C-alpha positions as CSV (number, residue, x, y, z in Angstrom):
1,X,57.5,49.8,52.4
2,X,56.1,49.9,48.8
3,X,52.3,49.1,49.3
4,X,52.2,52.1,51.8
5,X,54.3,54.4,49.1
6,X,51.9,54.7,47.3
7,X,54.3,53.5,43.8
8,X,51.8,50.7,42.1
9,X,49.5,53.0,41.7
10,X,51.5,55.8,40.5
11,X,53.8,52.9,38.3
12,X,50.1,50.8,37.3
13,X,49.3,55.4,36.2
14,X,52.9,56.0,34.7
15,X,53.8,52.9,32.4
16,X,51.5,52.9,29.4
17,X,53.0,55.2,26.7
18,X,51.1,55.0,23.6
19,X,48.6,52.6,24.5
20,X,52.2,50.0,25.2
21,X,53.0,48.6,28.5
22,X,55.5,49.2,29.5
23,X,57.4,47.9,33.0
24,X,60.8,47.1,35.3
25,X,62.4,44.0,36.4
26,X,62.4,44.2,39.4
27,X,63.8,42.2,42.4
28,X,61.6,38.3,43.0
29,X,60.2,40.6,46.5
30,X,58.0,42.7,44.3
31,X,54.4,40.9,43.5
32,X,54.0,40.3,39.4
33,X,52.3,42.8,38.0
34,X,51.6,43.8,34.7
35,X,54.0,46.6,35.2
36,X,56.4,45.6,37.6
37,X,57.8,41.9,36.4
38,X,60.3,39.5,38.5
39,X,62.3,37.0,37.7
40,X,60.2,33.2,37.3
41,X,60.6,30.7,40.2
42,X,59.6,27.4,41.0
43,X,59.9,24.5,38.1
44,X,61.1,26.8,35.5
45,X,60.8,25.5,31.1
46,X,63.7,26.6,29.3
47,X,62.1,29.8,28.5
48,X,61.2,30.8,31.8
49,X,65.1,30.6,32.4
50,X,66.3,32.1,29.4
51,X,64.2,35.0,30.2
52,X,65.7,35.6,34.5
53,X,69.5,35.1,32.7
54,X,69.0,37.4,30.2
55,X,67.5,39.6,32.9
56,X,70.2,39.1,35.3
57,X,72.6,39.9,33.0
58,X,70.3,43.3,33.1
59,X,70.3,44.1,36.6
60,X,73.9,43.0,36.5
61,X,75.1,46.5,34.4
62,X,72.1,48.7,37.1
63,X,74.3,48.1,39.9
64,X,77.3,48.5,38.2
65,X,76.0,51.8,37.7
66,X,74.1,52.1,40.6
67,X,77.6,51.4,42.0
68,X,78.9,54.3,40.4
69,X,76.2,56.7,41.2
70,X,77.0,56.0,44.8
71,X,80.3,57.5,44.9
72,X,79.3,60.6,43.7
73,X,76.2,60.8,45.8
74,X,76.9,59.8,49.3
75,X,74.9,60.6,51.9
76,X,76.0,63.0,53.6
77,X,76.9,61.9,56.9
78,X,79.3,59.0,55.0
79,X,83.1,59.9,55.1
80,X,85.3,60.7,52.2
81,X,88.7,61.5,52.0
82,X,88.9,63.7,49.6
83,X,91.4,66.0,49.5
84,X,91.1,69.9,49.1
85,X,89.8,70.6,44.9
86,X,89.1,66.9,44.5
87,X,85.1,66.3,43.2
88,X,83.5,63.6,41.0
89,X,86.0,62.8,38.3
90,X,84.3,64.4,35.3
91,X,84.8,67.8,36.7
92,X,88.2,69.7,36.0
93,X,90.3,70.3,39.0
94,X,93.6,72.1,37.3
95,X,93.5,76.4,38.1
96,X,93.9,76.8,34.2
97,X,91.2,75.2,32.6
98,X,89.6,76.0,29.6
99,X,87.3,73.1,30.2
100,X,84.4,74.8,31.1
101,X,83.4,72.1,33.7
102,X,85.2,73.3,37.1
103,X,83.9,77.3,35.6
104,X,87.9,78.2,35.7
105,X,87.5,79.0,32.0
């Protein structure tokens, strides 16, 4: 699916900014590229183990953020148990609000 999407070409062309190669950290199922880094596997040196541990910590933080996004932006067929006038938590649902976020002001 990754090869068919054309993302390899898109990432390789767009992750060089001001002559600096940036990269994305991906799952070990992906092929190692300059623009797509993956964890080390096999017999690891101490440095490689430290690298994997530090990148794993960042992956966990990203997954937490992704979990929060999935709560707000759900697929249309997913039934949410929302009551009338409820929405994502950053929108105000008070009828006489003055913060301007809900449009009641």
